[in-house]
C-alpha positions, -999 to 999 in steps of 0.1 A, spaced: 3 2 -2 24 22 -10 32 44 -39 43 20 -65 35 -9 -72 70 -27 -71 78 -59 -89 59 -78 -113 49 -108 -91 78 -139 -87 76 -167 -84 57 -182 -57 30 -159 -58 -8 -165 -67 -19 -150 -99 -56 -147 -81 -70 -147 -49 -108 -153 -50 -124 -131 -81 -96 -109 -74 -65 -107 -98 -32 -104 -85 -12 -78 -104 16 -72 -76 35 -77 -43 30 -44 -23 51 -56 6 56 -89 28 55 -89 69 56 -119 94 17 -119 94 16 -126 54 14 -106 20 1 -77 6 -8 -76 -28 -20 -52 -54 -53 -66 -74 -79 -58 -97 -117 -64 -92 -133 -67 -119 -172 -74 -109 -194 -62 -97 -174 -27 -99 -139 -22 -116 -113 -11 -92 -77 -15 -77 -76 -32 -42 -53 -43 -16 -55 -76 -7 -39 -87 27 -31 -122 23 -27 -142 60 4 -167 62 -5 -196 82 29 -217 83 12 -246 69 7 -257 105 -23 -253 124 -43 -226 114 -64 -219 143 -43 -194 162 -39 -171 132 -75 -174 116 -90 -166 152 -71 -135 151 -79 -127 114 -118 -135 124 -115 -106 152 -96 -87 126 -129 -89 100 -153 -83 125 -132 -52 143 -130 -39 107 -167 -43 96 -176 -19 126 -157 7 118 -163 37 92 -145 70 94 -125 88 65 -94 86 81 -96 45 80 -89 21 53 -120 6 41 -126 -30 43 -144 -40 11 -143 -84 14 -128 -107 32 -128 -148 26 -105 -180 25 -83 -196 -6 -90 -233 -10 -60 -239 9 -74 -224 41 -52 -192 44 -78 -162 52 -75 -132 34 -92 -97 34 -101 -68 8 -93 -31 12 -89 3 -8 -59 5 -24 -42 37 -14 -15 57 -32 3 68 -4 32 74 19 41 71 55 30 101 75 67 114 80 80 107 51 51 126 37 56 157 62 95 156 52 86 153 12 65 182 16 81 205 40 52 206 65 51 229 92 46 222 131 16 232 126 4 215 94 18 185 112 2 186 142 -34 192 124 -25 160 102 -14 143 134 -52 154 153 -67 139 124 -52 106 128 -61 106 168 -96 114 160 -97 77 137 -76 65 165 -109 73 189 -131 63 168 -113 34 166 -114 28 199 -148 34 203 -158 3 190 -136 -17 207 -105 -21 189 -72 -17 198 -42 -11 170 -16 -20 191 6 -18 158 4 22 150 35 33 134 41 60 105 44 30 84 5 20 88 -5 60 86 -1 63 50 -11 105 39 -29 104 4 -44 130 -14 -75 136 -24 -85 169 -46 -52 184 -40 -57 181 2 -38 153 22 -55 128 37 -46 107 63 -54 70 60 -49 42 92 -41 8 79 -37 -28 93 -55 -33 123 -43 -71 118 -29 -70 151 -59 -55 163 -75 -67 201 -110 -64 207 -116 -48 238 -153 -56 236 -156 -95 246 -187 -97 222 -165 -90 194 -143 -123 199 -159 -144 233 -143 -177 217 -108 -167 212 -84 -140 220 -67 -118 191 -35 -125 206 -20 -159 221 -3 -151 257 28 -145 256 30 -135 220 48 -98 217 30 -79 185 39 -47 179 68 -26 166 96 -19 194 102 16 189 63 26 188 53 -3 213 43 8 253 60 -5 281 34 -27 295 32 -47 257 64 -53 260 57 -73 290 43 -100 267 18 -115 286 -6 -96 262 -35 -97 284 -37 -63 301 -34 -39 270 -58 -14 264 -65 15 247 -33 36 265 -11 13 239 -21 33 217 -17 64 232 20 56 237 26 46 200 10 80 187 31 101 217 62 85 196 50 95 166 37 127 178 78 131 188 92 118 157 70 144 134 80 174 157 115 171 157 130 140 129 138 115 156 124 87 178 125 95 215 147 60 221 159 43 189 164 5 196 187 5 165 210 30 187 207 14 216 204 -25 205 171 -43 212 177 -61 239 185 -30 264 158 -14 246 133 -39 253 149 -43 291 145 -6 297 108 -7 284 98 -34 311 111 -21 336 96 15 329 129 35 328 123 56 297 126 90 300 141 107 270 146 142 263 117 163 259 115 171 221 128 206 225 161 191 245 165 172 218 168 194 193 192 210 213 213 178 211 210 180 169 241 200 162 246 188 127 217 177 119 190 199 131 197 229 104 178 203 79 156 188 103 142 222 107 142 231 68 120 206 64 99 224 89 96 253 67 118 272 98 151 273 112 164 253 140 163 284 165 126 288 155 121 251 158 127 249 194 106 279 200 79 264 185 83 228 197 92 239 237 64 245 264 32 230 252 41 207 230 72 192 249 46 186 280 20 172 261 43 147 240 61 140 272 26 132 288 15 106 258 47 91 267 45 86 300 59 47 310 32 46 333 0 46 316 -25 63 343 -6 94 336 -10 91 299 -39 109 280 -66 91 290 -80 87 254 -66 97 217 -91 127 217 -82 144 247 -48 144 231 -63 154 200 -79 185 221 -51 194 242 -30 199 206 -59 218 195 -61 240 222 -19 245 215 -28 260 179 -58 281 196 -36 296 218 -54 283 251 -33 266 277 -30 228 277 -40 201 305 -8 185 308 8 191 336 42 192 351 47 156 369 62 167 401 35 188 416 6 172 397 15 142 413 18 154 449 -12 173 445 -28 143 433 -11 123 464 -24 148 485 -61 143 470 -63 105 476 -47 102 511 -77 128 520 -101 118 497 -127 109 528 -124 134 544 -121 165 521 -152 183 511 -158 189 474 -150 226 476 -119 219 486 -111 190 460 -122 213 434 -98 241 450 -73 215 444 -77 210 410 -82 245 405 -52 254 419 -29 223 409 -39 233 374 -31 267 378 1 263 387 11 238 363 -1 259 331 18 290 346 49 262 347 42 248 313 34 279 295 70 292 299 77 303 264 113 295 247 111 326 227 113 349 256 145 367 267 168 340 289 169 356 317 130 360 318 123 327 309 145 316 337 127 339 361 97 329 352 106 292 354 118 292 390 87 317 398 68 287 388 82 257 409 83 281 441 46 285 440 42 251 434 64 240 464 45 268 485 10 253 475 19 219 481 32 227 510 0 245 521 -19 212 510 6 192 535 -4 215 561 -37 206 561 -33 172 565 -29 168 602 -66 184 603 -81 156 578 -65 126 601 -80 140 633 -116 136 614 -118 173 617 -134 194 589 -116 222 565 -136 245 541 -120 253 507 -126 290 519 -104 284 554 -72 268 534 -71 296 513 -73 322 543 -50 300 557 -29 301 525 -33 339 524 -18 342 560 11 320 555 21 343 520 29 375 545 54 355 566 69 332 541 72 349 509 82 383 529 115 390 503 104 374 474 81 398 455 74 383 425 68 346 438 47 367 465 26 385 434 19 347 419 11 329 447 -13 357 457 -27 360 416 -27 322 419 -50 318 455 -69 347 436 -77 326 409 -87 299 435 -111 321 455 -126 336 420 -134 298 414 -148 292 446 -173 321 438 -154 347 462 -151 372 440 -137 399 460 -114 384 473 -100 372 442 -99 407 433 -80 419 460 -55 395 457 -50 401 423 -49 440 432 -21 434 458 -2 409 434 -2 436 406 9 462 431 40 442 440 49 438 402 49 473 394 71 480 426 100 459 413 100 451 380 104 472 345 77 487 332 80 469 300 81 434 320 61 410 307 52 396 338 30 431 346 11 423 312 3 388 330 -7 402 364 -30 429 345 -52 406 326 -52 386 357 -70 415 376 -88 426 349 -106 395 348 -110 396 382 -126 426 381 -147 416 355 -158 388 374 -166 407 404 -191 430 382 -226 420 380 -226 431 346 -200 399 338 -171 404 316 -179 427 293 -193 451 319 -167 456 333 -163 491 323 -135 517 318 -108 501 347 -110 470 329 -107 487 294 -74 506 309 -60 476 320 -62 456 287 -45 487 271 -18 490 291 -11 449 290 -10 453 248 15 482 249 35 460 268 32 430 247 38 454 215 72 461 229 72 416 227 61 410 197 84 395 179 92 373 207 59 364 214 31 370 187 2 348 208 7 368 241 3 400 223 -30 387 198 -46 374 231 -41 412 246 -51 427 213 -84 409 212 -90 417 249 -84 451 242 -112 450 211 -133 430 233 -131 461 258 -133 490 236 -164 478 226 -181 475 252 -176 511 259 -191 517 228 -163 523 210 -166 493 183 -152 512 154 -122 524 174 -117 485 183 -122 474 143 -93 500 133 -72 489 159 -75 453 144 -71 464 107 -43 484 121 -25 454 139 -29 431 103 -9 458 85 18 455 111 15 416 111 17 416 72 52 422 69 63 395 92 42 367 78 28 347 52 -14 357 41 -25 324 57 -7 325 91 -28 315 121 -27 350 139 -37 369 106 -67 346 101 -77 349 138 -75 387 138 -100 382 105 -123 360 125 -125 384 158 -134 415 131 -163 394 122 -171 387 161 -170 423 170 -192 431 138 -218 404 144 -220 416 182 -228 450 170 -256 443 150 -235 450 118 -246 416 103 -247 420 64 -206 431 71 -203 403 91 -214 380 64 -193 399 41 -162 394 65 -170 353 73 -179 346 35 -145 361 26 -127 344 49 -142 307 44 -131 309 9 -97 313 22 -78 286 9 -58 285 34 -89 281 59 -104 256 41 -74 233 35 -70 201 62 -41 219 78 -66 247 95 -78 233 124 -114 223 113 -128 233 154 -119 272 136 -135 265 101 -167 248 125 -168 283 142 -166 302 113 -194 284 96 -213 288 129 -210 320 137 -218 327 96 -248 306 100 -258 329 127 -251 362 108 -272 348 82 -305 344 105 -305 377 112 -301 390 74 -331 371 62 -313 342 49 -328 313 75 -326 287 48 -288 287 43 -285 295 81 -301 260 82 -279 241 51 -248 253 75 -264 242 113 -276 207 98 -234 199 77 -221 210 116 -244 189 134 -236 159 110 -197 168 113 -198 164 152 -220 133 153 -196 117 128 -166 127 136 -164 130 173 -182 111 199 -211 132 202 -224 121 236 -191 143 252 -188 170 225 -196 204 243 -208 225 216 -233 193 200 -262 206 223 -256 240 211 -254 227 179 -285 208 182 -304 239 195 -293 261 165 -306 237 143 -334 237 161 -345 275 164 -332 276 124 -362 254 117 -387 274 132 -375 306 115 -383 288 86 -416 275 96 -403 236 99 -419 233 136 -424 194 137 -384 193 123 -377 219 152 -398 205 177 -376 169 176 -345 183 179 -357 208 205 -367 171 223 -338 157 214 -316 185 230 -338 183 263 -336 145 270 -301 147 267 -290 173 287 -314 160 313 -298 129 310 -267 138 315 -272 162 349 -301 139 362 -299 157 394 -304 191 379 -332 198 355 -322 231 355 -294 226 331 -318 221 303 -339 244 313 -327 273 288 -333 255 264 -367 253 270 -371 285 274 -354 295 243 -377 272 229 -408 286 241 -398 326 229 -388 312 195 -423 299 195 -439 330 210 -418 349 182 -435 328 153 -473 334 169 -476 292 181 -486 309 215 -501 266 223 -468 254 216 -454 282 239 -476 276 266 -471 236 264 -432 246 268 -434 271 300 -460 244 317 -428 225 319 -399 255 321 -415 273 352 -423 255 375 -385 239 372 -370 276 376 -393 288 403 -387 254 424 -349 260 421 -349 293 441 -338 280 471 -316 252 460 -284 257 472 -270 233 448 -273 258 419 -266 291 434 -265 315 408 -281 298 380 -316 295 397 -318 334 395 -304 337 354 -337 306 353 -358 326 370 -352 354 353 -355 339 320 -386 324 323 -404 345 340 -398 368 306 -412 344 286 -440 342 303 -446 376 304 -440 377 264 -469 346 264 -491 366 288 -488 399 267 -494 381 233 -523 363 247 -544 381 270 -567 404 263 -561 433 291 -537 441 315 -564 434 342 -564 399 324 -527 395 321 -522 402 362 -549 376 365 -531 352 349 -499 360 363 -511 353 397 -529 320 388 -492 310 372 -469 321 401 -489 318 436 -483 339 464 -449 347 468 -437 383 471 -399 379 455 -410 358 426 -445 380 421 -423 413 422 -397 396 396 -427 384 378 -443 422 372 -413 432 366 -409 410 336 -441 423 326 -436 455 326 -401 452 303 -418 430 280 -447 459 275 -422 488 275 -402 467 248 -433 459 227 -447 493 227 -476 485 245 -467 514 270 -500 522 284 -498 493 305 -464 499 320 -470 522 350 -493 498 358 -473 470 361 -445 492 378 -467 503 404 -476 465 410 -439 460 412 -425 483 437 -458 479 459 -441 449 474 -415 477 488 -423 503 509 -387 513 512 -384 548 489 -344 540 486 -358 506 465 -383 525 452 -361 554 442 -334 529 425 -359 508 405 -382 545 395 -348 554 380 -341 523 364 -376 525 347 -369 562 333 -336 547 312 -355 523 299 -382 546 287 -358 570 276 -342 538 254 -369 532 235 -379 570 229 -407 573 255 -398 608 264 -431 613 281 -431 582 303 -395 584 312 -403 619 327 -429 607 347 -403 580 362 -381 606 368 -403 624 385 -414 599 406 -381 587 413 -373 621 431 -407 620 450 -389 587 465 -359 605 472 -376 636 490 -396 610 507 -365 591 515 -342 628 527 -367 632 552 -355 601 574 -324 620 592 -305 584 593 -270 585 602 -239 595 577 -243 564 560 -277 564 549 -271 599 538 -241 584 517 -264 555 502 -289 584 492 -263 607 478 -246 573 459 -283 562 447 -296 600 438 -265 607 416 -270 573 398 -305 578 388 -303 615 376 -309 635 407 -273 646 414 -286 680 426 -312 668 443 -293 646 466 -262 673 471 -276 681 504 -274 647 513 -236 643 499 -231 672 520 -241 659 554 -226 622 549 -187 643 541 -191 662 574 -206 639 597 -193 607 585 -170 586 608 -128 593 602 -125 557 588 -160 561 564 -155 595 554 -136 588 518 -158 565 508 -183 594 511 -160 615 493 -160 590 467 -199 594 466 -200 630 464 -172 634 436 -199 615 414 -226 639 422 -202 666 415 -191 656 386 -226 650 373 -241 684 384 -206 699 360 -189 712 393 -154 693 379 -134 710 402 -151 699 430 -155 660 421 -115 661 415 -113 678 445 -134 649 465 -112 619 444 -79 636 454 -93 635 491 -105 599 487 -71 591 472 -50 610 502 -68 582 521 -59 556 505 -18 559 502 -23 569 543 -38 538 546 -10 522 520 -37 505 497 -7 508 466 -12 520 435 -37 502 416 -62 502 444 -80 531 435 -72 530 401 -107 542 385 -107 574 408 -67 580 397 -84 583 362 -112 603 373 -91 630 385 -68 634 354 -99 640 338 -114 663 357 -86 682 361 -85 686 323 -121 697 324 -134 670 307 -164 649 325 -154 609 325 -190 598 332 -203 589 301 -238 568 302 -217 540 301 -194 546 326 -226 550 351 -242 522 337 -211 503 348 -214 523 383 -252 511 387 -242 472 383 
């Protein structure tokens, strides 16, 4: 099965095998001979025939092995696995099977002959991994994976890998061969250089799919650096097998191996379209970790599946952190969990996993492209962080051993306290530990604590590192993420402070563009989203265009980073509602020959097409959207295990919504039912997981005027949402469920009831008497009525909402909200009416003397709701009467109110008083970044409090 037929038939070879005419010998091996042949009927085609050698004696074992293989191949159907057409037995009892004839080259030879880049090699290898996963899913282990059994063919000018020769495959599903073993006990099968250590043990029984993972790791190593990790020809066969059996396989990492190839290195790099220096940089870091994890001599520490290996490589290509972990820290953390599995609470287990992943990623992401001094510092810092955290976990063991209880928060708090004593003289390490602990706090939902730790970390590195150090950029990004998580509005609502941090991080990354393009691209993307969040989409788009122009002279047009910039541009356009422009951008991008080639990740292509389908739906091309969604869903079901693909359910839902948009409700309902059944089956104890799909389905049904269908869907969804209200396991998702369900219910009632009174009656019948739920229900009714232009009903619903809370401060806030909502839909009369009611609520609240804290609340709420002038007496009283510990905060509130009344100098004075208190308390430069920016703007005569900035503060 190579690219040449070889010699014509020599003596001793058959002229025919069954109905096939033999034309050439393609190869001979331990199990038999492979022939090229012609099939004449019922179709005419070239085939390859594998004739099993029986040896003239007892053929039972070989026949049994052949039978297992025949069954195995019969259940496999994958584009990257060679097809089997037929099988039989010759008159003299020799089994054979017939497979597709392939004109191809072993994958390593093909890549070298075509000078495939590292990225192109990885994309081909990912396809091989997915083919192997398909076989594993059918219960088949290949057991002899090697480049010679993975041929690269070319179809329509595009390379396609094909896995061949499952001749020594083992059925892990006993139904495949209950009466015979594929391998006789004790027989060593496989190619030594690609053989897993457990295969070398020789008993042949305890071999599972992870043996193939090891072989894949060997091939990955070879594809990257052109050499085997361990070569039996260099070592000698017996010493090589001895090392395998003893699990003493510790080859150098791929990047380290390149260092040893002084003479051959330039030629190896040239075959990868680069030079040796850049090849080392490409391979170091992520690819070292991924390869060595696949090659771990202990199979429990390898990737569990071939698809997990493929997905880690895809993460690398998408510039995302990989899951491969440095062994030392990972194993020490795992041992901690094993020792205490019975005593460790679920929260602690989650925190251990989170922190362990954070630390190991920090070590693994050290890039060889950085200056050596910085790289060494980063590696040392990451290891110091690992040591600190392992010691922290170890310190908890006496508590567990004595039966004590220790929560995740307790453990984190202990770590924060330890930082101050243990790392006082190591500011960079201290900053990294604080940041890592901050990530852990955030992962457990303690967002305030997370943000404060990240602020302290940034202050530390700012004080000891040069302004352009990339470590500062990393801490800026992590703090920005923490602030965004701590903002109720989420990532894109985090506002001006986050944008300022993103911009600063990008300026640092730009200085190191030639060293780390990936980090620069990530920073650029973050700035683009931050600019769009602040209403500056045109600025974000212009910046992307400038970045592409700056990158163009450095790379070829098909470079991954250039294409990702074009994709980011399309996503910004979609997010801004410019769907026609997004369609044009995405269609051009998908037509690019580089994107359409198999060297570009299928995951990325699918993502582009998914975005295009969504944009089609917005510009009236629903039928085109349906076509894309159907194809994407078919690809997911065919190419991966659809039960675990994270994009499968969303893709199904998109297809259902597209069906609904073209009126195909029967088809939509069938897909919707599949989605909710699948998600419910996965999350049996949490029905809220599938509820967003039900609610979105109801909305789609209502938008099409199918109120009967919508009502039936909500009959299921609403009770689930309300029942989750007090379930502590569900947390914030319960609120989101309830909000979505009530909005959908309001849409249904507004669309079907004859009058506002009838709407209210239906609402109360549906929701019962719980005042919290009823209040939210009336708010949902008001919102839907406002946006559906049923304005006469809005004051009635708002009045009902406010009737559940007599607190004038709460009324002030809600009335201010409704005034803004009315203004957004263009009803100035209704906006004025709600604004006047908010002013009345403020006057009522100010009649209560209260303390300085209460006065400050009125100052703040009044300013944020368009009543800064009216609230000024409360602002002045708060500053005048406030306790020393609180007065700085009160200056903060009055500064906002003064700025909104036009007193910019007075506002600046208030914020300067706030900043002076920050300095007095030693909170550092980052504790008041927003206020520092505001002072600069105010002193320059500019008011920083745009409506977007105010909306951030309201959140």
